[in-house]
C-alpha positions as CSV (number, residue, x, y, z in Angstrom):
1,X,35.8,-21.4,-53.7
2,X,37.4,-20.0,-50.6
3,X,34.5,-20.9,-48.4
4,X,34.5,-24.5,-49.7
5,X,38.2,-24.8,-49.0
6,X,37.9,-23.5,-45.4
7,X,35.0,-25.8,-44.8
8,X,37.0,-28.7,-46.1
9,X,40.0,-27.7,-44.0
10,X,37.9,-27.4,-40.8
11,X,36.0,-30.7,-41.5
12,X,38.7,-32.6,-39.5
13,X,38.0,-30.5,-36.4
14,X,36.1,-32.0,-33.5
15,X,32.9,-30.3,-32.3
16,X,34.7,-29.1,-29.3
17,X,37.4,-27.4,-31.4
18,X,34.7,-25.9,-33.7
19,X,32.9,-24.5,-30.6
20,X,36.1,-23.1,-29.2
21,X,36.7,-21.3,-32.5
22,X,33.1,-20.0,-32.5
23,X,33.4,-18.9,-28.8
24,X,36.7,-17.1,-29.5
25,X,35.9,-15.6,-32.9
26,X,32.1,-15.4,-33.0
27,X,32.1,-16.3,-36.7
28,X,28.8,-17.6,-37.9
29,X,30.3,-20.3,-40.1
30,X,31.5,-22.2,-37.0
31,X,28.0,-22.1,-35.5
32,X,26.5,-23.2,-38.8
33,X,28.8,-26.3,-38.8
34,X,27.6,-27.2,-35.3
35,X,24.0,-26.7,-36.2
36,X,24.5,-28.9,-39.3
37,X,26.1,-31.6,-37.3
38,X,23.8,-31.7,-34.3
39,X,20.4,-30.2,-35.3
40,X,18.8,-33.6,-36.1
41,X,20.1,-35.3,-33.0
42,X,18.9,-32.5,-30.8
43,X,15.5,-32.3,-32.4
44,X,15.1,-36.1,-32.2
45,X,15.8,-36.1,-28.5
46,X,13.4,-33.2,-27.8
47,X,10.5,-34.6,-29.9
48,X,10.9,-37.9,-28.1
49,X,10.3,-36.0,-24.8
50,X,7.5,-33.7,-26.1
51,X,5.5,-32.9,-29.2
52,X,6.8,-31.6,-32.5
53,X,5.9,-28.0,-31.9
54,X,7.5,-27.8,-28.5
55,X,10.5,-29.7,-29.8
56,X,11.0,-27.2,-32.6
57,X,10.6,-24.3,-30.2
58,X,13.0,-25.7,-27.6
59,X,15.5,-26.6,-30.3
60,X,15.6,-23.0,-31.5
61,X,15.8,-21.6,-28.0
62,X,18.7,-24.0,-27.4
63,X,20.7,-22.7,-30.3
64,X,19.9,-19.1,-29.2
65,X,21.3,-20.1,-25.8
66,X,24.4,-21.5,-27.4
67,X,24.9,-18.1,-29.0
68,X,24.2,-16.2,-25.9
69,X,26.3,-18.4,-23.5
70,X,29.1,-19.4,-25.8
71,X,31.7,-17.9,-23.4
72,X,30.6,-20.5,-20.8
73,X,31.6,-23.5,-22.9
74,X,34.4,-25.5,-21.3
75,X,36.5,-27.9,-23.3
76,X,36.4,-30.4,-20.5
77,X,32.9,-31.4,-21.6
78,X,31.8,-32.6,-25.0
79,X,29.9,-30.1,-27.1
80,X,27.0,-32.5,-27.6
81,X,26.7,-33.1,-23.8
82,X,26.7,-29.3,-23.2
83,X,24.1,-28.8,-26.0
84,X,21.8,-31.5,-24.7
85,X,22.2,-30.2,-21.1
86,X,21.0,-26.7,-22.3
87,X,18.1,-28.3,-24.2
88,X,17.0,-30.4,-21.3
89,X,17.0,-27.5,-18.9
90,X,14.9,-25.4,-21.3
91,X,12.5,-28.3,-21.8
92,X,12.1,-28.8,-18.1
93,X,11.6,-25.0,-17.6
94,X,8.9,-25.1,-20.3
95,X,7.2,-28.1,-18.6
96,X,7.3,-26.3,-15.3
97,X,5.7,-23.2,-16.8
98,X,2.9,-25.4,-18.2
99,X,2.6,-27.3,-14.9
100,X,3.3,-30.5,-16.7
101,X,6.3,-31.6,-14.6
102,X,4.3,-33.1,-11.8
103,X,2.6,-35.4,-14.4
104,X,6.0,-36.6,-15.7
105,X,6.7,-38.9,-12.8
106,X,3.7,-41.1,-13.3
107,X,4.4,-44.5,-14.8
108,X,1.7,-45.7,-17.2
109,X,2.5,-49.3,-18.0
110,X,0.7,-51.0,-20.8
111,X,0.7,-54.8,-20.9
112,X,2.0,-56.2,-24.1
113,X,-0.4,-58.3,-26.2
114,X,0.7,-61.3,-28.3
115,X,0.3,-60.3,-31.9
116,X,2.1,-59.9,-35.2
117,X,2.8,-56.4,-36.4
118,X,4.4,-54.9,-39.5
119,X,7.6,-52.8,-39.4
120,X,5.7,-49.4,-39.3
121,X,3.2,-50.7,-36.7
122,X,6.1,-51.9,-34.6
123,X,7.6,-48.4,-34.6
124,X,4.2,-47.1,-33.4
125,X,4.1,-49.8,-30.7
126,X,7.7,-48.9,-29.6
127,X,6.9,-45.2,-29.6
128,X,3.8,-45.8,-27.5
129,X,5.9,-47.9,-25.1
130,X,8.5,-45.2,-24.8
131,X,5.8,-42.6,-24.1
132,X,4.4,-44.9,-21.4
133,X,7.7,-44.6,-19.5
134,X,8.0,-41.9,-16.9
135,X,9.9,-38.8,-18.1
136,X,13.2,-39.6,-16.3
137,X,13.4,-43.2,-17.5
138,X,12.5,-42.2,-21.0
139,X,15.0,-39.4,-20.9
140,X,17.9,-41.6,-19.7
141,X,17.0,-44.4,-22.3
142,X,16.8,-42.0,-25.2
143,X,20.0,-40.2,-24.2
144,X,21.7,-43.6,-24.1
145,X,20.3,-44.4,-27.6
146,X,21.7,-41.0,-28.8
147,X,25.2,-42.4,-27.9
148,X,25.8,-40.9,-24.5
149,X,27.6,-42.9,-21.8
150,X,26.1,-43.2,-18.3
151,X,28.7,-40.6,-17.1
152,X,27.6,-38.2,-19.8
153,X,23.9,-38.7,-19.1
154,X,24.6,-38.0,-15.4
155,X,26.4,-34.8,-16.4
156,X,23.5,-33.7,-18.7
157,X,20.8,-34.4,-16.2
158,X,22.7,-33.3,-13.1
159,X,22.1,-36.7,-11.4
160,X,24.3,-39.2,-9.8
161,X,25.8,-42.0,-11.8
162,X,23.9,-44.7,-9.8
163,X,20.6,-42.9,-10.3
164,X,21.1,-42.9,-14.1
165,X,22.0,-46.6,-14.0
166,X,18.8,-47.3,-12.1
167,X,16.7,-45.3,-14.5
168,X,18.2,-47.2,-17.4
169,X,17.6,-50.5,-15.7
170,X,14.0,-49.7,-14.9
171,X,13.3,-48.2,-18.4
172,X,14.7,-51.4,-20.1
173,X,12.7,-53.6,-17.7
174,X,9.5,-51.7,-18.3
175,X,10.0,-51.7,-22.0
176,X,10.7,-55.4,-22.0
177,X,7.4,-56.0,-20.1
178,X,5.4,-53.8,-22.3
179,X,6.8,-55.3,-25.5
180,X,6.8,-58.9,-24.3
181,X,4.0,-60.0,-26.6
182,X,5.5,-58.4,-29.7
183,X,8.9,-60.2,-29.5
184,X,9.8,-62.6,-32.3
185,X,9.6,-66.1,-31.0
């Protein structure tokens, strides 16, 4: 009963406040609240950039890094941005160790074909189009779809604001070209 009451009382806290409490106290319940709130979003981002096995691995490593580096969390940054920044760095490190990073810059555009597709097939087409984008365009696009602002994406990726705007513009333009034949007329 007491655990339920304390969970209910801390439900109104922001993620940043929960992280500060975790950072200061080290209590596992605060970490559990953060994992419950952000695990799915983090995994979705990682699996959209890699495969399921690697996404699961990097997700776990990210939470371990949160535990290890909790003292480095600053309240001037949103917790979700900080979490995704850690995950992104771990993912890029993994790509570097597998010599995949040089392959990530290549753009593989697929021309859209005019045809009708069902809802499930359209998801597969969209997934294929996203995977055809180069890593950095896909990353910026997916982060924006995760709800991050251009400023937050720039912070997560360590890039300039204008660079992120360009990546988003090119990603949307390339997706539009690839999906042209699939649009409802």
